[in-house]
C-alpha positions in Angstrom: 0.1 -0.3 0.0 3.0 2.5 0.8 4.0 2.0 -2.9 0.6 2.9 -4.2 0.5 5.8 -2.2 4.0 7.0 -3.3 2.7 6.6 -6.9 -0.4 8.7 -6.2 1.5 11.8 -4.8 1.7 10.5 -1.1 -2.5 10.0 -0.5 -3.8 8.5 2.6 -5.2 5.1 1.5 -7.7 3.1 3.7 -8.3 -0.7 3.2 -11.0 -2.0 5.0 -11.3 -5.8 5.8 -10.4 -8.3 8.6 -7.5 -6.2 9.6 -7.8 -2.5 8.5 -5.2 -0.8 7.0 -4.1 3.0 6.8 -1.2 4.0 4.9 0.4 7.3 3.2 3.8 7.1 1.5 5.7 6.8 4.7 3.7 4.6 7.2 1.3 1.8 7.2 -1.1 1.2 10.3 -2.7 -2.0 10.8 -6.0 -1.6 13.0 -7.2 -5.1 14.3 -9.3 -4.3 17.1 -12.5 -6.1 17.1 -15.6 -3.6 17.1 -19.1 -4.3 18.5 -21.0 -7.3 17.7 -24.1 -5.3 16.5 -22.9 -3.0 13.9 -25.4 -1.1 11.8 -25.1 -1.4 8.0 -23.5 1.6 6.2 -20.8 2.1 8.3 -18.4 2.0 5.6 -20.9 4.5 3.6 -20.2 6.8 6.6 -16.5 6.4 6.6 -16.3 7.2 2.9 -18.8 10.3 3.2 -16.7 11.8 6.2 -13.1 11.2 4.8 -14.8 12.7 1.4 -16.1 16.1 3.5 -12.8 16.7 5.1 -11.0 16.0 1.9 -13.0 18.7 0.4 -13.0 21.2 3.4 -8.8 20.5 3.2 -9.0 21.5 -0.3 -10.8 24.4 -0.3 -9.2 25.9 2.6 -5.8 25.5 0.9 -7.3 27.0 -2.3 -8.5 30.1 -0.8 -6.3 30.8 2.1 
């Protein structure tokens, strides 16, 4: 994942699965903590929407400041 991030210019990559991976061009972190047994559906959608929102805020902040 680190190599992919480097080739994409250092972006942060999230890979959801049995072990979640978060990587940028320098470091990769594995998250393997078990969550609650009763998770609601659509948590991945919420994660994607949250990340997109903060990414958009960051883009616009850097563009206008």
